[in-house]
C-alpha positions in Angstrom: -25.4 9.2 -82.0 -26.6 5.6 -81.5 -23.0 4.5 -80.8 -22.7 7.1 -78.0 -26.0 5.9 -76.5 -24.7 2.3 -76.7 -21.5 3.3 -74.9 -23.4 5.1 -72.2 -25.7 2.1 -71.7 -22.6 -0.1 -71.4 -21.1 2.1 -68.8 -24.3 2.3 -66.9 -24.5 -1.5 -66.9 -20.9 -1.8 -65.7 -21.5 0.7 -62.9 -24.7 -1.0 -62.0 -22.9 -4.4 -61.8 -20.1 -3.0 -59.8 -22.5 -1.3 -57.4 -24.4 -4.6 -56.8 -21.2 -6.5 -56.5 -19.9 -4.0 -53.8 -23.3 -4.1 -52.1 -23.3 -7.9 -52.0 -19.7 -8.1 -50.7 -20.3 -5.4 -48.1 -23.6 -6.7 -46.7 -23.5 -10.4 -47.3 -19.9 -11.3 -46.7 -17.4 -10.7 -43.8 -15.0 -8.9 -46.1 -15.5 -5.5 -44.3 -14.7 -7.1 -41.0 -11.6 -8.8 -42.5 -10.4 -5.5 -43.8 -11.0 -3.8 -40.5 -9.2 -6.7 -38.7 -6.1 -6.3 -40.9 -6.1 -2.6 -40.5 -6.3 -2.6 -36.7 -4.0 -5.6 -36.4 -1.2 -3.8 -38.3 -1.8 -0.6 -36.4 -1.7 -2.3 -33.0 1.4 -4.3 -33.9 3.2 -1.1 -34.9 2.3 0.7 -31.7 3.2 -2.4 -29.6 6.6 -2.3 -31.1 7.0 1.3 -29.8 5.9 0.2 -26.3 8.4 -2.6 -26.5 11.1 -0.1 -27.4 10.2 2.0 -24.3 10.6 -1.1 -22.1 14.0 -2.0 -23.7 15.2 1.6 -23.3 14.3 1.7 -19.6 16.0 -1.6 -19.0 19.0 -0.5 -20.8 19.3 2.7 -18.7 19.1 0.7 -15.5 21.6 -1.9 -16.8 24.1 0.9 -17.7 23.7 2.4 -14.3 24.3 -0.9 -12.5 27.4 -1.5 -14.7 28.8 1.9 -13.8 28.4 0.9 -10.1 30.5 -2.2 -10.8 27.6 -4.7 -10.5 28.6 -7.8 -12.4 25.3 -9.7 -12.5 23.1 -6.8 -13.7 21.2 -9.0 -16.2 20.2 -11.5 -13.5 19.1 -8.7 -11.1 17.0 -7.0 -13.8 15.5 -10.3 -15.0 14.5 -11.2 -11.4 13.0 -7.8 -10.9 10.9 -8.0 -14.0 9.4 -11.4 -13.4 9.7 -12.6 -9.8 8.1 -10.0 -7.6 4.3 -9.6 -7.4 1.7 -9.3 -4.7 -1.6 -11.2 -4.6 -4.4 -9.2 -2.9 -5.9 -10.8 0.3 -9.3 -12.3 0.4 -11.9 -9.5 0.5 -15.1 -11.5 0.8 -14.2 -11.7 4.5 -13.3 -8.1 5.4 -12.0 -8.7 8.9 -8.5 -7.3 9.3 -8.2 -6.9 5.5 -6.0 -3.8 6.0 -3.6 -5.6 8.2 -3.4 -8.5 5.8 -2.9 -6.2 2.9 -0.2 -4.3 4.8 1.5 -7.5 5.7 1.6 -8.7 2.0 2.8 -5.3 0.7 5.5 -4.9 3.4 6.7 -8.5 3.0 7.0 -8.1 -0.8 8.9 -4.8 -0.6 11.2 -6.2 2.1 12.0 -9.3 0.1 12.7 -7.2 -3.0 15.1 -4.8 -1.2 16.8 -7.6 0.7 17.5 -9.5 -2.5 18.9 -6.3 -4.1 21.1 -5.8 -1.0 22.4 -9.3 -1.2 23.2 -8.9 -4.9 24.9 -5.5 -4.3 26.3 -5.6 -0.7 28.5 -2.6 -1.2 25.7 -0.2 -2.3 24.4 2.3 0.3 20.8 2.5 1.4 19.9 5.7 -0.5 21.4 4.5 -3.7 19.8 1.1 -3.2 16.4 2.8 -3.0 17.1 4.7 -6.2 17.9 1.5 -8.0 14.8 -0.2 -6.5 12.5 2.5 -7.8 14.2 2.5 -11.2 13.7 -1.2 -11.4 10.1 -0.8 -10.3 9.5 1.7 -13.2 11.1 -0.7 -15.7 9.0 -3.5 -14.3 5.8 -1.5 -14.5 6.5 -0.7 -18.2 7.2 -4.4 -18.9 4.0 -5.4 -17.2 1.9 -3.0 -19.2 3.6 -4.2 -22.4 2.9 -7.9 -21.5 -0.8 -7.1 -20.9 -1.2 -5.2 -24.1 0.6 -7.9 -26.0 -1.7 -10.5 -24.4 -4.8 -8.7 -25.7 -3.3 -8.1 -29.1 -2.4 -11.8 -29.5 -5.8 -12.8 -28.2 -7.6 -10.5 -30.7 -5.3 -11.8 -33.5 -5.9 -15.5 -32.5 -9.6 -15.3 -32.6 -9.8 -12.6 -35.3 -11.6 -10.3 -32.9 -11.5 -7.0 -34.8 -13.5 -5.2 -32.0 -10.9 -6.1 -29.4 -8.1 -4.9 -31.8 -10.1 -1.7 -32.5 -10.2 -0.9 -28.8 -6.5 -1.4 -28.5 -5.9 0.6 -31.6 -7.8 3.6 -30.2 -6.4 3.2 -26.7 -2.7 2.8 -27.5 -1.9 6.5 -28.7 -3.0 7.8 -25.3 -1.2 5.0 -23.4 2.0 5.7 -25.4 1.9 9.4 -24.3 1.4 8.3 -20.7 4.2 5.7 -20.8 6.9 7.9 -22.3 7.5 10.0 -19.2 8.2 6.8 -17.2 11.3 6.2 -19.4 12.6 9.7 -18.5 11.7 9.0 -14.9 14.4 6.3 -14.8 17.1 8.9 -15.5 15.6 11.1 -12.8 15.7 8.4 -10.1 19.2 7.3 -11.1 20.5 10.9 -10.8 18.6 11.5 -7.5 16.8 14.6 -8.7 13.6 15.7 -6.9 10.4 14.9 -8.9 7.0 16.4 -8.8 5.9 13.8 -6.2 8.7 15.1 -4.0 6.5 18.2 -3.2 5.2 16.8 0.1 8.7 15.9 1.4 10.0 19.3 0.2 7.4 21.1 2.3 8.4 18.9 5.3 12.1 19.8 4.6 11.3 23.5 4.6 9.5 23.1 8.0 12.2 20.9 9.6 15.1 22.9 8.4 18.4 21.8 10.0 16.7 19.9 12.9 18.0 16.4 13.3 16.3 13.6 11.4 15.2 10.8 13.8 14.5 7.3 12.4 11.1 6.1 13.4 10.1 3.5 10.8 11.9 1.9 7.9 13.0 4.6 5.4 11.0 7.2 7.5 12.2 10.0 9.8 10.8 12.8 11.9 12.1 16.1 13.2 10.9 18.2 16.1 10.7 22.0 15.6 9.0 24.8 17.5 6.7 27.2 15.6 5.2 30.1 17.6 5.1 28.0 20.8 3.7 24.9 19.2 5.8 21.7 19.1 5.6 20.4 15.5 6.6 16.8 14.6 7.5 16.8 11.0 7.4 13.4 9.3 8.8 12.5 5.8 10.4 9.6 3.9 14.1 9.3 4.6 16.0 11.1 1.8 17.8 11.7 -0.4 17.0 8.2 -1.7 13.9 7.4 -3.7 11.4 6.1 -1.2 8.0 7.0 0.1 8.6 5.4 3.5 5.9 4.4 5.9 4.3 7.7 7.1 1.1 6.2 8.5 3.0 3.9 10.9 5.3 6.8 11.8 2.3 9.0 12.7 0.8 6.3 14.8 4.1 5.8 16.7 4.5 9.6 17.4 0.9 9.8 18.6 1.5 6.9 21.0 4.7 8.5 22.2 2.8 11.7 23.0 0.0 9.6 24.7 -2.4 10.8 21.9 -2.0 14.4 23.0 -2.1 15.7 19.4 -4.0 18.8 18.6 -3.9 18.6 14.8 -2.5 16.4 12.0 -1.7 18.0 8.7 -0.8 15.9 5.5 0.8 17.5 2.5 0.9 15.6 -0.8 1.0 16.0 -4.6 -2.4 15.5 -6.3 -3.5 14.8 -9.8 -4.8 17.9 -11.5 -7.7 18.0 -13.9 -7.1 19.1 -17.5 -7.3 22.9 -17.7 -6.1 23.4 -14.1 -2.7 25.1 -13.6 0.3 23.2 -12.4 1.3 24.1 -8.8 -2.2 25.0 -7.7 -2.5 24.6 -3.9 -5.8 23.5 -2.3 -6.8 22.7 1.2 -9.3 20.2 2.5 -10.0 17.7 5.2 -8.8 14.1 5.4 -5.6 12.2 4.8 -3.8 13.4 1.6 -2.0 10.3 0.7 -2.1 8.1 -2.5 -1.8 4.9 -0.6 -3.7 1.6 -1.4 -4.9 1.6 2.2 -2.6 0.6 5.0 -0.7 3.9 5.5 -3.8 6.1 5.0 -5.9 4.2 7.5 -3.2 4.5 10.1 -3.3 8.3 9.8 -7.1 8.3 9.9 -7.3 6.0 12.9 -4.7 8.0 14.8 -6.6 11.3 14.1 -9.8 9.7 15.5 -7.9 8.3 18.5 -6.4 11.7 19.3 -9.6 13.6 18.5 -7.4 15.7 16.2 -8.7 17.4 13.1 -7.1 16.1 9.9 -6.1 18.7 7.4 -5.0 18.0 3.8 -2.9 20.4 1.7 -2.3 19.3 -1.9 -0.1 20.6 -4.7 -1.7 19.8 -8.1 0.2 18.5 -11.1 -0.2 16.1 -14.0 0.8 12.5 -13.9 3.8 13.3 -16.2 4.9 16.1 -13.9 4.6 13.9 -10.8 7.3 11.4 -12.1 9.7 13.8 -13.9 12.1 16.5 -12.5 10.3 19.1 -10.4 9.3 22.2 -12.4 9.4 25.8 -11.3 5.5 25.8 -11.1 5.6 22.9 -8.7 8.4 24.5 -6.7 6.3 27.7 -6.4 3.4 25.5 -5.3 5.7 24.0 -2.6 6.3 27.5 -1.2 2.6 28.2 -1.2 1.8 24.9 0.5 4.5 25.7 3.1 2.9 29.0 3.9 -0.5 27.3 4.1 0.8 24.8 6.6 2.2 27.6 8.7 -1.1 29.5 8.5 -3.0 26.4 9.7 -0.6 25.9 12.6 -0.8 29.5 13.7 -4.6 30.0 13.3 -6.0 26.6 14.3 -3.8 25.5 17.1 -2.6 27.3 20.3 0.8 27.6 22.0 1.7 24.4 23.8 -0.1 22.2 21.3 1.5 19.2 19.7 1.1 19.2 15.9 2.0 16.5 13.4 2.9 17.5 9.8 3.4 14.7 7.3 5.1 15.4 4.0 3.8 12.5 1.8 5.6 11.5 -1.4 8.9 10.3 -2.8 11.8 11.9 -1.1 14.3 11.4 -4.0 16.8 14.3 -3.8 15.2 15.7 -0.6 17.1 15.3 2.7 
C-alpha cells in the first residue's frame, strides 16, 4: 500500500514539474511564437507554390498558342509583357485635369503594348491580336499577384513576423479560389468564346442586328437602328476580338455629331452580384454602368449633362468567376431580359423622333 502511494506521489511530482515547465516555456519564452512562425511559414510556402503553378500554367497556355500561330520569339514577347508594362498614377494632390492625365497615361500604355505586339507579330490580325493581348494581360496579372504575395512572405520570413505570415496563411485559400478562374480565362480568350463580361456587348448586338458597324474610336463601333420611330445609336467594343474599346469617347463623339440632341443614354453592363443573389439577375438604376477607373465613365456622365439626357443603367449580375469564364445559360437568359428592359425604356421613356444612345459595356470577345 505504501509502495502504491509512493508511486502516485512520484507521478504527481512528475506531472507537476511538467506542468510548470510547460507554463514557463509558454509564458516566459518565445517558443509559442516560434512554433506559430514555423507553422504559418510552411503553410504559406506550400500555397505560394500553388499560385506559382497557376502563373506557369497560364504562361504555358499563351506560349503554346503563340507557337501554333508561328511566332518564333514567344518567350521574349511573354517576358516583356510580364515585366515591362505598368502605369504610374498621375499626381492627385492637384486635382486639376486629373481625369485627362489619367486617360492619357492609360491610353499611352495600352497603345505602346499593342504596338509592340503588332511589331512582334506583323502578320496577326487585329481581332486575334486583341485576344493575345488580353491573354497576356491575364498572365501578367497572375504574375503580379504572385510577386506581391511572395514579397510579403519573404518579408515575414526575413523578420520572423509570424503575424504577417498568419495573415497570408488565412488569406491565401480565398485568393487561390479567386485566381484559379483566371487560368481558365486564358483558354477562353484564346478560343474567342464570349464570357460573362460580354453581356453588355451581347445586348448591343441584339439591338444592332445586321446593321453596319461604323468605326468611331479605337476598337469601338456604333450602329444606327430605328426602334418604333426612335433613332437608336448602339455603341459597343469592336468584336469578335477581346477588347472593351473606348465607349465613353464614342458616346461623346456621337453626341457632338448630333449637336447634343440626345433624349436618353442607356448603359448596359455586367455587375458583381452579392453572395446569395442569383446569376443573371437584371436590375435597373440611374447613372453610368461601367467598371472603368474614371476616364470613360466621366465622358458618358459629362455627355449626359451636356445633352440634358437622363442616364439609365441596366446591369446583369454575376460573380467574378462567371465574368471571366465562358458565358453560362443563366447569364445568356439575363442578356435577353436586359435586352427587353432596354426596349421597354426606349418605348416608354422616349418619343418618336428622339435620338437615343445605347452603350453595351464590356469585353466583346466572341461578339460581332
